[in-house]
C-alpha positions in Angstrom: 14.3 -9.9 -10.1 17.6 -10.3 -8.3 16.7 -13.8 -7.2 15.4 -14.6 -10.7 18.8 -13.6 -12.1 20.4 -16.0 -9.6 22.3 -13.2 -7.9 22.6 -12.1 -4.3 22.5 -8.4 -3.5 26.3 -7.9 -3.4 26.7 -9.5 -6.9 23.8 -7.4 -8.2 25.5 -4.3 -6.7 28.9 -5.2 -8.3 27.3 -5.9 -11.8 25.2 -2.7 -11.8 27.6 -0.4 -10.0 24.8 0.6 -7.6 26.2 0.7 -4.1 25.1 -2.1 -1.8 23.6 0.1 0.9 21.6 2.0 -1.8 20.1 -1.3 -2.9 19.3 -2.2 0.7 17.4 1.1 1.0 15.5 0.4 -2.2 14.5 -3.1 -1.0 13.5 -1.8 2.5 11.4 1.0 1.0 13.5 3.8 2.6 14.2 5.2 -0.9 13.4 4.7 -4.5 15.8 4.5 -7.4 16.5 7.6 -9.5 16.7 7.6 -13.2 20.5 6.9 -13.4 20.2 3.7 -11.3 17.1 2.6 -13.2 19.0 3.0 -16.4 21.9 0.9 -15.0 19.5 -2.0 -14.2 17.7 -1.8 -17.6 20.9 -1.7 -19.6 22.9 -4.3 -17.7 20.2 -7.0 -17.6 18.0 -6.1 -20.6 15.1 -5.4 -18.2 11.9 -4.0 -19.6 11.6 -0.5 -18.0 7.8 -0.7 -17.9 8.0 -3.9 -16.0 10.6 -2.5 -13.6 8.4 0.6 -12.9 5.0 -0.9 -12.9 5.3 -4.7 -12.7 3.3 -5.0 -15.9 4.4 -6.7 -19.1 7.4 -9.0 -19.6 10.4 -8.7 -17.2 13.0 -8.9 -19.9 13.2 -7.1 -23.3 12.5 -9.4 -26.2 15.5 -10.6 -28.1 16.6 -7.9 -30.5 14.6 -5.2 -28.8 16.7 -2.1 -28.4 17.0 0.0 -25.3 17.3 3.6 -26.5 19.2 5.2 -23.7 19.0 8.6 -25.5 15.2 8.6 -25.2 14.9 9.2 -21.4 11.6 10.9 -21.6 9.8 8.4 -19.4 12.6 8.4 -16.9 12.6 12.2 -16.8 8.9 12.2 -16.2 9.2 9.7 -13.4 12.0 11.7 -11.8 10.1 14.9 -12.2 7.1 13.4 -10.4 9.2 12.1 -7.6 10.8 15.5 -7.2 7.5 17.4 -7.5 5.7 15.4 -4.8 8.7 15.7 -2.4 9.4 19.4 -2.9 6.5 21.2 -4.6 5.6 24.4 -3.1 5.7 27.2 -5.7 4.6 27.7 -9.3 8.1 28.9 -10.3 9.6 25.6 -9.1 7.1 23.7 -11.1 7.9 25.7 -14.2 11.6 25.1 -13.8 11.1 21.4 -13.4 8.9 21.2 -16.5 11.6 23.1 -18.5 14.2 20.5 -17.4 12.1 17.6 -18.5 10.4 19.2 -21.5 12.5 21.8 -23.3 9.5 22.8 -25.4 7.6 23.8 -22.2 9.0 27.4 -22.2 7.9 28.0 -25.8 4.4 26.5 -25.0 4.1 28.7 -21.9 5.1 31.8 -23.8 2.5 31.1 -26.5 -0.2 30.7 -23.8 0.8 33.9 -22.2 0.6 35.7 -25.5 -2.8 34.3 -26.2 -4.0 35.4 -22.8 -2.6 38.9 -23.4 -4.3 39.2 -26.8 -7.6 38.1 -25.2 -7.3 40.7 -22.5 -6.6 43.5 -25.0 -9.5 42.4 -27.2 -11.8 42.3 -24.1 -10.7 45.9 -23.2 -11.8 47.2 -26.6 
């Protein structure tokens, strides 16, 4: 993508605000971009997020296509999965991460716990 844009790595760094060494780490595979840097790339160059993450679809957004930076659900899910696979060890941690990404998760979890409690009480009768 950088070459396609006719830029070298330093120019890409300057235009996106992503530090040059960070970009070097991405390209070498030592690290992967987080949501903030993915957003910078998508917004600056009108890159299709799906293409950036999967290589599928068109590289660039179609003319007039809007990037809704308020809707970060996909980026949150991706960041969650990266965090989960690198740190997952306890159920509590998992619940906290889901709550960060999906505010409605706590409500859903409480509903499931209430249903389970009701079933237990019904079974005891």
